[in-house]
C-alpha positions in Angstrom: 0.0 0.0 0.0 2.9 2.3 0.8 4.2 1.8 -2.9 0.8 2.9 -4.2 0.8 6.1 -2.3 4.4 6.7 -3.4 3.5 6.2 -7.0 0.6 8.7 -6.5 3.1 11.2 -5.0 5.4 10.8 -7.9 2.7 11.4 -10.5 1.6 14.5 -8.5 5.1 15.9 -8.7 5.2 15.1 -12.4 1.8 16.8 -12.8 3.0 19.8 -10.8 6.2 20.2 -12.8 4.2 19.9 -16.0 1.8 22.7 -14.8 4.8 24.8 -14.2 6.2 24.3 -17.7 2.9 24.5 -19.6 0.5 27.4 -19.1 -2.3 25.4 -20.6 -2.3 23.0 -17.6 -4.2 24.2 -14.5 -5.0 22.9 -11.1 -7.3 24.6 -8.5 -5.1 23.7 -5.7 -3.1 20.8 -4.0 -6.1 18.7 -3.2 -7.0 18.8 -6.9 -3.4 17.9 -7.8 -3.4 14.8 -5.5 -6.9 13.8 -6.8 -5.6 14.1 -10.4 -2.6 12.0 -9.6 -4.8 9.4 -7.9 -7.3 9.4 -10.8 -4.5 9.2 -13.3 -3.2 6.1 -11.5 -6.6 4.4 -11.6 -7.1 5.3 -15.3 -3.6 4.1 -16.2 -4.4 0.9 -14.4 -7.9 0.2 -16.0 -8.4 2.2 -19.2 -4.8 2.5 -20.7 -4.2 -1.3 -21.2 -7.4 -1.5 -23.2 -6.4 1.5 -25.3 -3.0 0.0 -25.9 -4.4 -3.3 -27.1 -7.1 -1.6 -29.4 -4.4 0.7 -30.9 -1.6 -2.0 -31.2 -1.3 -1.8 -35.0 -1.0 1.9 -35.0 1.5 1.8 -32.1 3.5 -0.7 -34.1 3.4 1.3 -37.3 4.5 4.5 -35.5 7.3 2.6 -33.6 5.7 3.2 -30.3 5.2 7.0 -30.7 1.5 6.7 -30.6 1.9 5.7 -26.9 2.5 9.5 -26.2 -1.0 10.1 -27.8 -2.5 7.4 -25.5 -0.8 8.9 -22.4 -2.1 12.3 -23.5 -5.6 10.9 -23.9 -5.4 9.4 -20.4 -4.5 12.9 -19.0 -7.4 14.3 -21.1 -9.8 11.7 -19.6 -8.7 12.7 -16.1 -9.3 16.4 -16.9 -12.7 15.5 -18.3 -13.6 13.6 -15.1 -12.1 15.8 -12.4 -13.3 19.4 -12.0 -10.6 21.9 -11.3 -8.1 20.3 -13.5 -8.0 21.8 -17.0 -5.8 21.0 -20.1 -6.1 23.6 -22.9 -5.2 21.5 -25.8 -3.7 18.5 -27.5 0.0 19.5 -27.5 -0.3 20.7 -23.9 -1.6 17.2 -23.0 1.1 15.5 -24.9 3.9 17.6 -23.4 2.4 17.0 -19.9 2.2 13.3 -20.5 5.9 13.4 -21.6 6.9 15.3 -18.4 4.9 12.9 -16.1 6.5 9.9 -17.9 10.0 11.3 -17.5 9.4 12.0 -13.8 7.9 8.6 -13.2 10.8 7.0 -15.1 13.5 8.8 -13.0 11.7 8.0 -9.8 11.3 4.5 -10.7 15.0 4.1 -11.3 15.7 5.6 -7.8 13.0 3.6 -6.1 13.0 -0.1 -6.2 10.1 -2.5 -6.4 9.8 -2.6 -2.7 9.1 1.1 -2.4 12.4 2.0 -0.9 15.2 4.2 -2.3 18.1 2.0 -3.7 21.7 2.8 -4.4 22.5 2.4 -8.1 25.9 0.6 -8.4 28.3 1.4 -11.2 29.0 -1.5 -13.5 31.3 -4.1 -11.9 
């Protein structure tokens, strides 16, 4: 359960950074930011796998770049479902999805599967 809340916090940090970078991404406040991160985790767990399977030929054709569009669509769905969270357009959603993905990737590299920080060893 701790790992789940840690992932929500990481998503919230990614969304906060994206809101600082893109003026078209807006949150009413910190509670809305945390709710958006929680809802994004739920949407990514339930809806995203279905979207990936349904768009697999297009994803293969674009060598995986269509996954950015899917991630942007998941952010758009969260904005549609959650009041106080707004995304102004498609490119803002794509950019925000990219920022959230990078933040999550960096955090996953620092945090292991058990939810604890791990030291990365240089190649031996």
